[in-house]
C-alpha positions in Angstrom: 32.2 -12.3 3.7 30.4 -9.5 2.4 30.9 -6.2 2.5 28.1 -3.7 3.5 28.8 0.2 2.4 27.2 2.9 3.6 24.7 4.2 1.5 22.8 0.5 1.9 22.9 1.2 6.1 21.3 4.6 4.9 18.7 2.6 2.8 18.0 -0.1 4.9 17.6 2.1 8.6 15.4 4.1 6.2 13.3 1.5 4.9 13.2 0.3 8.5 11.9 3.2 9.8 9.5 3.9 7.6 7.8 0.2 7.8 8.3 0.5 11.5 4.4 0.8 12.9 6.3 1.9 16.0 7.2 5.0 14.8 4.7 5.6 12.9 1.1 5.9 12.6 -1.7 6.2 10.2 -5.1 7.9 9.7 -8.3 8.2 7.1 -11.3 9.8 6.3 -13.4 10.5 3.0 -13.0 13.6 2.3 -15.1 15.6 -0.4 -13.6 19.5 -0.6 -15.9 21.7 -1.9 -15.3 24.2 -5.0 -11.9 26.1 -4.3 -11.9 29.2 -6.7 -8.0 30.7 -6.8 -6.1 31.1 -4.6 -8.6 30.1 -1.6 -8.1 27.5 0.3 -10.0 24.2 2.3 -8.6 22.1 5.8 -9.7 18.9 6.9 -8.6 17.0 10.8 -8.1 13.5 10.1 -7.7 11.6 13.5 -4.5 10.2 14.4 -3.6 8.3 17.3 -0.5 9.2 18.6 0.4 12.1 16.6 2.0 14.7 18.0 3.2 18.2 17.8 6.8 17.8 16.5 5.9 15.2 14.4 6.7 14.9 10.8 3.5 13.7 8.4 2.5 13.2 4.7 -0.7 13.9 3.6 -2.2 12.4 -0.1 -6.1 12.6 -1.6 -7.5 9.2 -3.2 -7.6 11.6 -6.7 -5.2 13.4 -9.0 -4.9 17.1 -7.5 -5.0 19.1 -10.2 -2.4 21.0 -9.6 -4.1 22.2 -6.2 -1.5 21.8 -3.5 -1.7 19.5 0.0 0.1 19.8 3.2 -0.7 18.9 6.1 0.5 19.4 9.9 -0.1 18.2 13.0 -2.0 20.6 15.2 -3.2 19.2 18.8 -3.3 15.9 19.8 -4.1 13.1 17.7 -5.2 15.6 14.7 -3.9 16.2 11.9 -5.0 19.6 10.1 -4.7 19.0 5.6 -4.9 22.1 3.6 -5.9 22.0 0.6 -5.0 25.1 -1.3 -6.5 26.5 -5.3 -2.6 27.8 -6.7 -4.1 27.3 -9.8 -6.2 30.5 -12.0 -10.0 29.5 -12.3 -12.2 27.2 -9.7 -11.9 23.7 -8.7 -14.2 20.8 -7.8 -12.1 17.5 -6.4 -14.7 14.9 -6.4 -15.2 13.2 -3.0 -12.2 10.3 -2.2 -10.3 9.1 0.3 -8.0 11.6 2.7 -5.0 10.0 4.3 -2.5 11.4 7.4 0.7 9.5 7.7 2.7 10.7 10.6 7.0 9.6 11.8 7.5 9.7 15.5 10.2 12.5 16.0 
């Protein structure tokens, strides 16, 4: 007989949530952010079918952000808005890449 501890149960549950396509929806788009001077930001909308206000969001970009911050939120049904903010002291111009949004249903 195998004994399962509480930590194992949490790990299994966490992985099931992350991998469950009934709970997680994803969208991608191509994005070529402009030249962002210090303290500037740019937004990009991503269609994520099934996303709803209040859902949890993680956004990622296929290239290094070079010290900038990328955040995202559901702003309306089926739409995630990504915000790229340049918090560095100089201008940064990223090349075109793929922007991805993962949304977990709550």
